[in-house]
C-alpha positions in Angstrom: 62.5 135.4 57.5 64.6 138.6 57.9 67.6 139.1 55.1 70.3 139.2 58.3 71.4 135.7 58.0 71.7 135.6 54.7 73.9 138.9 54.3 75.7 137.8 57.6 76.6 134.1 57.4 76.5 133.5 53.5 78.8 135.8 52.2 81.4 135.3 54.8 81.1 131.3 54.3 81.4 131.9 50.5 84.8 134.0 50.6 85.9 131.5 53.1 85.5 128.6 50.6 86.5 130.4 47.5 90.0 131.0 49.3 90.2 127.2 50.1 89.0 126.2 46.6 91.6 129.0 45.4 94.3 127.1 47.2 93.3 123.7 46.4 93.4 124.3 42.3 95.9 127.0 42.0 98.9 124.3 41.3 96.7 123.7 37.8 97.9 127.3 36.6 101.4 126.6 38.2 101.9 123.2 37.0 104.0 124.1 33.9 106.6 126.3 35.9 106.4 123.7 38.3 107.1 121.2 35.9 110.1 123.0 34.8 111.5 124.1 37.6 111.3 120.5 39.5 112.3 118.5 36.3 109.1 116.3 36.6 107.0 114.9 34.2 103.2 114.9 33.5 102.3 111.5 35.8 104.0 113.4 38.6 102.3 116.7 38.2 99.0 114.9 38.4 100.1 113.1 41.6 101.3 116.7 42.7 97.6 117.8 41.6 96.0 114.8 42.7 97.2 113.4 46.0 95.3 116.7 47.8 92.2 114.3 47.5 93.7 111.5 49.1 94.5 113.9 52.3 90.8 115.2 52.0 89.4 111.9 52.5 90.5 111.5 55.9 89.0 114.4 57.5 85.5 114.3 56.3 83.6 112.3 58.6 85.6 113.7 61.7 85.1 117.0 60.7 81.4 116.9 60.2 81.4 115.2 64.0 83.5 117.8 65.6 81.2 120.6 64.0 77.8 118.8 65.1 79.2 117.8 68.7 81.2 120.9 69.5 81.2 124.0 67.2 81.2 124.3 63.3 82.7 127.8 63.9 85.3 127.0 65.5 86.2 123.6 63.8 86.4 125.6 60.6 88.3 128.7 62.3 91.4 126.1 63.3 91.2 124.1 60.2 91.4 127.5 58.1 94.6 128.5 60.2 95.8 124.9 59.5 95.5 125.1 55.5 96.7 128.9 55.3 99.6 127.5 56.9 99.8 124.4 54.5 99.3 126.5 51.4 102.1 128.9 52.5 104.5 125.8 53.5 104.2 124.6 49.8 106.0 127.9 48.5 109.1 126.8 50.6 109.4 123.2 49.1 112.6 122.0 47.9 111.5 118.8 45.9 108.8 116.7 44.2 108.4 114.9 47.6 108.1 118.0 49.8 105.4 119.1 47.4 103.3 116.1 47.4 103.7 116.2 51.4 102.3 119.8 51.5 99.5 119.0 49.1 98.4 115.8 51.0 98.4 117.7 54.5 96.5 120.6 52.8 93.7 118.3 51.9 93.6 116.7 55.2 92.9 120.5 56.9 90.4 121.2 54.0 88.8 118.3 54.1 86.8 118.6 57.2 85.6 122.2 56.1 82.9 121.0 53.8 80.6 119.3 56.1 81.2 121.7 59.0 80.0 124.3 56.7 77.0 121.9 56.0 76.5 121.7 59.9 76.7 125.1 60.2 73.7 126.3 57.7 71.7 123.2 59.2 71.5 125.3 62.3 70.8 128.3 60.6 68.5 127.7 57.5 65.5 125.9 57.6 64.8 123.0 54.8 63.1 125.0 52.7 65.8 127.6 52.4 68.8 124.9 52.7 68.9 124.5 49.0 69.3 128.2 48.0 71.8 128.6 51.0 74.1 125.9 49.5 73.3 127.0 46.1 74.6 130.3 46.8 77.4 129.2 49.1 78.5 126.4 45.8 78.2 129.4 43.6 82.1 130.1 44.9 83.6 127.2 43.3 83.4 128.6 39.5 84.0 132.2 41.3 87.5 131.2 42.5 88.3 129.1 39.4 87.6 133.0 37.5 89.6 134.9 39.9 92.4 132.4 40.4 93.7 132.4 36.8 93.9 136.2 36.6 95.3 136.7 39.6 97.7 133.8 39.7 98.7 134.9 35.7 99.5 138.4 37.2 101.6 137.4 39.9 103.3 135.3 37.8 104.4 138.4 35.9 106.6 139.3 39.1 107.2 136.3 41.3 108.1 132.7 41.0 105.4 129.9 41.2 106.7 129.5 44.8 106.3 133.2 45.6 102.5 132.9 44.4 101.6 129.9 46.6 102.8 132.0 49.6 101.1 135.2 48.5 98.0 133.0 48.0 98.4 130.8 51.5 98.2 134.3 53.3 94.4 135.3 53.0 92.7 132.3 54.7 95.0 132.9 57.9 93.7 136.3 57.8 90.2 135.7 56.7 89.9 132.9 59.8 89.9 135.7 62.4 87.2 137.4 60.1 85.2 134.2 60.2 85.7 133.8 63.8 84.6 137.5 64.8 81.3 137.5 62.3 79.9 133.8 62.5 77.8 132.4 65.5 77.2 128.4 65.5 73.3 129.0 66.1 70.9 132.0 66.0 70.2 131.9 69.8 74.2 132.8 69.8 73.6 136.1 67.4 73.3 139.6 69.1 72.7 141.1 65.7 69.4 139.2 65.4 66.2 140.9 66.3 64.2 139.3 69.2 61.3 138.1 66.9 62.9 137.1 63.9 65.3 134.8 66.2 62.6 133.6 67.9 60.6 132.6 65.0 63.6 130.9 63.2 64.3 128.7 66.5 60.7 127.6 66.3 60.9 126.4 63.1 64.2 124.4 63.4 62.9 123.0 66.6 59.9 121.9 64.7 62.0 120.5 62.1 64.0 118.7 63.9 61.5 117.1 65.9 60.0 115.4 62.6 63.5 114.2 61.8 64.1 110.5 61.3 67.0 109.0 63.7 69.8 108.3 61.4 70.7 104.5 61.1 74.4 105.8 61.0 77.0 104.5 58.1 76.8 101.0 58.8 73.1 101.0 57.0 74.6 103.7 54.2 77.7 101.3 53.5 75.3 98.4 53.2 72.6 100.2 50.8 72.9 99.5 47.1 71.5 103.1 46.0 74.0 104.7 48.1 77.0 102.9 46.4 75.5 103.7 43.2 75.8 107.5 44.1 79.3 107.1 45.4 80.2 105.6 42.2 78.4 108.1 39.7 80.2 111.0 41.9 83.7 109.4 41.7 83.2 109.3 37.9 82.1 113.2 37.6 84.5 114.2 40.0 87.2 112.0 37.9 86.3 114.1 35.0 85.6 117.3 36.8 88.7 117.7 38.4 90.9 116.2 36.0 89.7 118.9 33.7 90.1 121.9 36.4 93.4 120.9 36.9 94.7 120.3 33.5 92.9 123.1 31.6 95.3 125.7 32.4 98.0 123.3 30.8 96.2 123.2 27.6 95.6 126.7 27.7 99.1 127.8 27.8 99.7 126.1 24.6 97.7 128.9 23.0 100.3 132.0 24.8 103.2 131.9 26.8 102.5 135.0 28.4 101.3 134.4 32.1 98.7 137.4 32.4 97.3 136.2 29.2 97.0 132.6 30.1 95.3 133.9 33.2 92.7 135.8 31.7 91.8 133.1 29.0 91.5 130.5 31.8 89.3 132.5 33.3 87.0 132.4 30.4 85.7 128.5 30.6 85.0 129.3 34.4 83.2 132.5 34.0 80.9 130.5 31.2 80.7 127.6 33.9 79.4 130.0 36.6 76.4 131.4 34.2 75.8 127.5 33.0 75.8 126.4 36.8 72.9 129.2 37.7 70.9 128.8 34.7 70.8 125.3 35.1 69.9 125.4 38.8 66.9 127.6 38.2 65.6 125.9 35.3 66.3 122.3 37.5 63.8 123.7 40.2 61.3 125.3 37.8 61.1 121.9 35.9 61.6 119.9 39.4 63.7 117.8 37.2 66.7 116.7 39.0 68.1 113.5 36.8 68.0 115.6 33.5 69.9 118.5 34.7 72.6 116.6 35.9 73.0 113.9 33.3 72.7 116.0 30.1 75.3 118.7 30.9 77.5 115.8 31.6 77.1 114.1 28.4 77.5 117.7 26.7 80.8 118.2 28.3 82.1 114.5 27.2 81.3 115.1 23.8 82.9 118.5 23.5 85.8 117.2 25.0 86.0 114.2 22.3 85.3 116.8 19.3 88.1 119.2 20.9 90.7 116.9 20.1 90.1 117.3 16.3 90.1 121.1 16.4 93.3 123.0 15.6 92.0 126.5 15.9 92.7 127.9 19.2 89.3 130.0 19.2 87.6 126.7 18.3 89.2 125.1 21.3 88.2 127.7 23.6 84.8 127.5 22.3 84.7 123.5 23.1 87.0 124.1 26.2 83.8 126.6 27.5 81.3 124.3 26.6 82.8 121.6 28.6 83.3 123.9 31.5 79.5 124.7 31.8 79.0 121.0 31.4 81.0 119.8 34.5 79.9 122.6 36.6 76.3 122.7 35.5 75.2 119.7 37.7 76.4 120.8 41.2 72.9 122.5 42.1 70.4 119.6 41.2 72.8 116.7 41.9 72.4 117.4 45.7 68.6 117.0 45.4 69.1 113.4 44.3 69.9 111.6 47.3 67.3 112.9 49.6 64.8 111.8 46.9 66.3 108.0 46.6 67.5 107.1 49.9 65.8 106.3 53.2 65.7 109.3 55.3 67.2 107.4 58.3 70.3 107.0 55.5 70.5 109.8 53.8 73.0 111.8 56.1 75.5 109.0 56.3 75.1 108.5 52.6 75.8 112.0 51.7 79.4 112.0 54.0 80.2 109.0 52.2 79.0 110.3 48.7 81.4 113.2 49.3 84.2 111.6 51.2 84.9 108.8 48.7 83.5 110.1 45.8 86.1 112.9 45.7 88.6 110.4 45.4 88.0 111.0 41.9 90.0 114.3 42.2 93.2 112.3 42.3 91.9 109.6 39.8 91.6 112.5 36.9 94.7 114.4 37.3 96.7 111.7 37.9 95.6 109.7 34.7 95.4 112.5 32.8 99.2 113.2 33.4 99.9 109.3 32.9 98.3 109.0 29.7 100.1 112.6 28.6 103.4 111.2 29.2 102.6 107.7 27.3 101.2 109.7 24.2 103.2 113.0 24.2 99.8 114.9 24.1 96.8 115.9 25.9 94.3 113.9 23.4 93.9 110.4 25.4 93.7 112.5 28.9 90.6 113.9 27.7 89.4 110.7 26.2 90.1 108.9 29.6 88.0 112.4 31.3 85.0 112.2 29.0 84.5 108.6 29.2 84.5 109.1 32.7 81.7 112.0 32.6 79.9 109.9 30.0 79.4 107.0 32.5 78.5 109.3 35.3 75.9 110.6 32.9 74.4 107.1 32.6 74.8 105.9 36.1 72.3 109.3 36.5 69.9 107.7 34.5 69.8 104.7 36.3 69.7 106.3 39.7 66.6 108.5 37.9 64.9 105.2 37.7 65.1 104.4 41.8 63.5 108.4 41.7 60.8 107.3 39.4 59.7 104.2 41.5 59.6 105.9 44.9 57.6 108.7 43.4 55.3 105.8 42.0 55.3 104.2 45.7 54.7 107.6 47.3 51.3 107.9 44.9 50.1 104.2 45.7 50.5 104.7 49.4 48.6 108.2 49.2 45.9 106.7 47.2 
């Protein structure tokens, strides 16, 4: 298959979601300035960071339905405009309550984007291509954090935190029109594709759709115990993931007060995370092992978090923060291969929706409880112990789910014989 769709779809989607992720996590590096200006404690700061994910839950399923029944292109276009407006509005708030309200609205707007992109990629990439398409697209997460930290640090040199939010909220509004001009919902709409390439792709996609099992819907997913195992695992992982991602700039801030230096130092762990994420995904595909490549990085992240609480030298703390970043980001690639291996085909679509929607509430749980524990103890240690425990439990749950994969494979071998 030609490279035209890879060059046309993936880069535009990559930049689109990179902008979304920047607007989601930029409060992490801005938080010390927000706390000082609004006179709020760490618990309230955790609320501001995490309330995004309460809003994020609301439009997950409707966003996917709109994309499938109407148009993924138009759904994402509208949501980009809305989240850009919300992100910009955050720079005009005057109180803690107003900032929470805007962050909640930002979560609602961004919540429908993830499932809509999955629908779009399914319209363009065959099953054998889709894992690579998802991997290329999801690489935007650590890249966003890498770029956001030094960019925010540089802007803080000249502007206050409110103006930084305004500046970072404008690009999605501009990129929405690039998205609308470049993206087509289906290959049949693409004038830029060669006719032979288009016909071959449409034939392959149609053949796959004919083989697809009819979805049993969300009620069947709700009743499936394995689905809830996945939801719990994802919730625990997201608790540690976003607790780390949104609070690590504050920890790095104890090393330096210069915003530019803070930004560059914060980018180091996320650069390591990108490298670890790509290597782990490649290694997982080569070994065809998903469970170990999800669980082991989580255990490593948990251990490095705990060790970090007994280290005082900034250089060693940065090394451990970087190891933790690798551990919390590395599972992204292999994780999404697990549900299709252990969930019945008729339930897997709804299961993925529930996993992403409910599991992402961990994004509220992690930052919030980290902040509460910081207020209670006066330092970051208890918060990191909490996040480490969540990651370790996520690893245990992954090993338990791995037993279902083994039993399913045994069953297929017996039926084949």
